[in-house]
N, C-alpha and C positions, 0 to 999 in steps of 0.2 A: 778784490773781487766784489762786484755789486750784487746785492741780494735781489732776487726777483720778487719775493713776497716777504718783506721784513715784518716782524711783529710790530703791531701798533699798540701804543699805550692807551688808545681810545677804547672805551668799553662800549659794548652793544647798548647798554642802558643809556649811556650819555648820548649816543647817536639818536636813539629813539626819542629821548626827551627834547631834542632840538626840533623834532618833527611834530610834536604834540602841541595843540593849541591850549595854552594855559590861561586863557582869558576867562574871567569870572564875571558873570552878569549880576551886579549888585541887586537890582530890582527883582530879578528872578529868584535870587537866593532869599530875599525878604519874603516874597510871596510863597515859595514852596516850603520854607522852613518855619514860616509864621513867627519870625523873631524880630526884635527891635535891636539894632546895633547899639553898642555902648558908645562908639565913636564913629564919626563919618569916615568914608574912605580916604578923604583928603587928610584928616587928622591922623588916621592910621599910617599913611605913607610918611607923614612928618615924623611921627613917633619912631617908625622903623629906621628912618635915616638918622635920627638923633641917636638911637641905640647903637647903630653900627659906627657912628662917629666916635662915640665914647668907648665902644668895645670892638676895635678893628680886628682883634685876634679871633673873633667869632665868625668872621667872613670865611666862607669856603672857597678859597681861590685856587686850590690845587686838588689833585686826585686824593 
C-alpha cells in the first residue's frame, strides 16, 4: 500500500537553509567591523580546502 504522506528525513532547518542567501560581502564586513583580515578571502578558501583534504572525516555529508 502506498503512503499518501510519508515521513521525510528532511528537516525544516535544512529546507530553510537552502533558501537563505549565505553570501558575505568582504568589503562591507571590513568597513562595518573595522577589522583587518589576517588572510585574504582567496587564501582562506585555499586553507579551507587543504584542511578538508587532510581531514575528510570532518566533512558533514549526512544528517
